[in-house]
C-alpha positions as CSV (number, residue, x, y, z in Angstrom):
1,X,-5.2,-7.1,-8.7
2,X,-3.8,-4.3,-8.5
3,X,-0.5,-3.0,-7.5
4,X,3.1,-0.8,-7.9
5,X,6.2,0.6,-6.3
6,X,6.9,3.9,-5.7
7,X,9.2,5.3,-2.9
8,X,10.0,6.7,0.5
9,X,9.2,4.8,4.0
10,X,10.3,1.8,6.4
11,X,8.1,-0.9,7.4
12,X,5.2,-3.1,6.9
13,X,5.4,-6.9,5.2
14,X,3.5,-8.6,2.5
15,X,1.5,-11.7,3.6
16,X,3.4,-14.7,2.4
17,X,0.9,-15.8,-1.1
18,X,1.1,-12.1,-1.8
19,X,1.5,-11.8,-6.5
20,X,4.7,-9.6,-6.3
21,X,6.0,-10.6,-3.0
22,X,9.6,-12.2,-3.7
23,X,10.4,-9.7,-5.7
24,X,12.8,-7.2,-3.9
25,X,12.0,-3.9,-3.1
26,X,15.1,-1.5,-3.0
27,X,15.7,1.2,-0.4
28,X,12.4,3.2,0.0
29,X,10.5,1.8,-2.5
30,X,6.9,-0.1,-2.0
31,X,4.7,-2.3,-3.0
32,X,0.9,-2.2,-3.1
33,X,-1.0,-5.1,-3.7
34,X,-5.3,-5.2,-3.9
35,X,-7.8,-7.1,-5.4
36,X,-11.2,-6.3,-5.1
37,X,-13.5,-2.7,-5.4
38,X,-10.6,0.0,-4.0
39,X,-11.9,3.6,-4.0
40,X,-8.4,5.4,-4.3
41,X,-6.7,6.6,-7.3
42,X,-3.7,5.8,-8.6
43,X,-1.7,9.8,-7.6
44,X,-3.5,9.8,-4.2
45,X,-2.0,6.5,-3.6
46,X,1.4,7.9,-4.6
47,X,0.4,11.1,-2.7
48,X,-0.3,8.9,0.7
49,X,3.1,7.0,0.1
50,X,5.6,10.3,-0.1
51,X,3.4,10.9,3.2
52,X,3.9,7.7,4.9
53,X,6.3,7.0,7.4
54,X,5.8,3.3,6.4
55,X,4.0,0.4,5.4
56,X,1.0,0.7,7.8
57,X,0.6,4.3,7.9
58,X,0.3,4.0,4.4
59,X,-1.9,1.4,4.1
60,X,-4.6,3.8,6.9
61,X,-4.4,6.7,5.0
62,X,-5.3,5.0,2.0
63,X,-8.6,3.3,3.9
64,X,-9.3,6.0,5.3
65,X,-9.5,7.7,1.7
66,X,-11.5,4.6,0.2
67,X,-14.1,4.2,3.5
68,X,-14.2,8.8,3.0
69,X,-15.9,7.2,-0.7
70,X,-17.8,4.6,0.1
71,X,-18.2,4.5,3.7
72,X,-17.5,0.7,4.2
73,X,-15.0,-1.7,3.6
74,X,-16.6,-4.8,2.5
75,X,-15.7,-8.4,2.9
76,X,-14.4,-9.5,-0.4
77,X,-11.4,-6.4,0.4
78,X,-7.7,-7.2,-0.1
79,X,-5.5,-4.3,0.1
80,X,-1.5,-5.3,1.3
81,X,1.3,-2.4,1.3
82,X,4.7,-2.8,2.4
83,X,7.7,-0.7,2.2
84,X,11.7,-1.5,2.3
85,X,13.5,0.7,5.4
86,X,16.1,3.5,4.1
87,X,18.6,2.3,6.5
88,X,21.2,6.0,6.7
Protein backbone atom coordinates (compact mmCIF):
# COMPACT_ATOMS: atom_id res chain seq x y z
CA UNK A 1 0.00 0.00 0.00
CA UNK A 2 1.39 3.41 -0.89
CA UNK A 3 0.28 6.75 0.35
CA UNK A 4 1.19 10.33 1.05
CA UNK A 5 0.01 13.75 2.19
CA UNK A 6 0.51 16.85 0.10
CA UNK A 7 -1.03 20.34 -0.42
CA UNK A 8 -3.56 22.38 -2.28
CA UNK A 9 -6.97 21.83 -3.99
CA UNK A 10 -10.56 20.92 -3.13
CA UNK A 11 -12.97 17.96 -3.12
CA UNK A 12 -12.87 14.16 -3.24
CA UNK A 13 -13.61 11.49 -0.64
CA UNK A 14 -11.68 8.37 0.39
CA UNK A 15 -13.62 5.10 0.80
CA UNK A 16 -14.73 4.30 4.38
CA UNK A 17 -12.40 1.27 4.63
CA UNK A 18 -9.31 3.13 3.35
CA UNK A 19 -6.35 3.05 5.79
CA UNK A 20 -5.59 6.49 7.18
CA UNK A 21 -9.06 7.83 6.35
CA UNK A 22 -9.65 8.86 9.95
CA UNK A 23 -6.56 11.07 9.94
CA UNK A 24 -7.89 14.60 9.62
CA UNK A 25 -6.59 16.54 6.64
CA UNK A 26 -5.91 20.22 7.13
CA UNK A 27 -7.15 22.67 4.49
CA UNK A 28 -5.10 22.29 1.32
CA UNK A 29 -3.73 18.86 2.26
CA UNK A 30 -4.32 15.75 0.22
CA UNK A 31 -4.10 12.00 0.67
CA UNK A 32 -3.31 9.35 -1.91
CA UNK A 33 -3.75 5.64 -1.28
CA UNK A 34 -3.11 2.84 -3.73
CA UNK A 35 -2.71 -0.93 -3.89
CA UNK A 36 -1.37 -2.88 -6.83
CA UNK A 37 1.20 -1.86 -9.39
CA UNK A 38 0.80 1.89 -9.93
CA UNK A 39 3.35 3.29 -12.39
CA UNK A 40 3.57 6.91 -11.24
CA UNK A 41 6.72 8.41 -9.73
CA UNK A 42 6.55 10.31 -6.39
CA UNK A 43 7.59 13.57 -8.07
CA UNK A 44 4.77 13.17 -10.61
CA UNK A 45 2.31 12.72 -7.73
CA UNK A 46 3.46 16.04 -6.28
CA UNK A 47 3.40 17.85 -9.63
CA UNK A 48 -0.13 16.69 -10.44
CA UNK A 49 -1.28 17.59 -6.91
CA UNK A 50 -0.10 21.17 -7.34
CA UNK A 51 -1.91 21.42 -10.69
CA UNK A 52 -5.19 19.82 -9.54
CA UNK A 53 -8.27 21.84 -8.56
CA UNK A 54 -9.72 18.90 -6.60
CA UNK A 55 -9.26 15.23 -5.72
CA UNK A 56 -11.04 13.98 -8.84
CA UNK A 57 -8.80 16.02 -11.16
CA UNK A 58 -5.72 14.78 -9.26
CA UNK A 59 -6.82 11.16 -9.61
CA UNK A 60 -7.59 11.52 -13.33
CA UNK A 61 -4.16 13.07 -14.01
CA UNK A 62 -2.38 10.29 -12.11
CA UNK A 63 -4.34 7.55 -13.89
CA UNK A 64 -3.54 9.17 -17.25
CA UNK A 65 0.19 9.06 -16.41
CA UNK A 66 -0.17 5.38 -15.37
CA UNK A 67 -2.02 4.42 -18.58
CA UNK A 68 0.51 6.25 -20.76
CA UNK A 69 3.20 3.94 -19.34
CA UNK A 70 1.49 0.56 -19.25
CA UNK A 71 -1.44 1.08 -21.67
CA UNK A 72 -3.94 -0.51 -19.26
CA UNK A 73 -5.50 -0.44 -15.80
CA UNK A 74 -5.47 -3.93 -14.30
CA UNK A 75 -8.37 -5.24 -12.23
CA UNK A 76 -6.24 -5.45 -9.08
CA UNK A 77 -5.30 -1.74 -9.06
CA UNK A 78 -6.98 0.45 -6.42
CA UNK A 79 -6.29 4.19 -6.25
CA UNK A 80 -8.06 6.82 -4.11
CA UNK A 81 -7.25 10.52 -3.90
CA UNK A 82 -8.68 13.23 -1.66
CA UNK A 83 -7.90 16.92 -1.29
CA UNK A 84 -9.42 18.95 1.55
CA UNK A 85 -11.06 22.13 0.30
CA UNK A 86 -9.44 25.43 1.14
CA UNK A 87 -12.04 27.83 2.53
CA UNK A 88 -11.35 31.49 1.68
